[in-house]
Steps between C-alpha positions, in 0.01 A plus 500: 500500500551855422223760549478541124433121450268461796160356400196707589139366537159645473259346755137515611385478858145427603381705802239395768224683302573320177687788333816434299826713554752508229877580576852408392792371713823315455378259775119470488484267797691748728277778368193312578617435855556876527153579377367260760686662783365840402824633334483654165192585301226696663266297291490227768395733789129451417513132413799282591701296253396128509661313214757544235300380204701581199871541423654567152869520428579810292878531482612859556337742716385727219329208335328410833383866534347480149322184571374621843352801317335283236346281767373790700320620191314180461154444635467288809356216289820480299714506816294206631569320171867540563465354846288204374750437215794501733330246718442284195133562475376557143196711422213338308601692181843339529673838558829480688737795544833415334688685781351268753708224373792666662318615811685273751857603550760220502 
């Protein structure tokens, strides 16, 4: 696979204090392990990474960056809906994020 055809992902990590961190990577599991080991984002210095709770395939890196920006602009309640939808939990109003249907990489 060439660098140009590499699949990128946007992901959410839940921290020990309940916060959600949004990032992108071409290997979310590896990146999550880096977050847990203290490498990478300073975000985790105050509250350690606990769980990789959402992963969405985006295609090219630029697309992943745009999706990351959009997710970061969402209120926390909307991010929580993404997490629930990816876990197959539907909200009482029946809302499910369409992107969550592709949340688990193959």
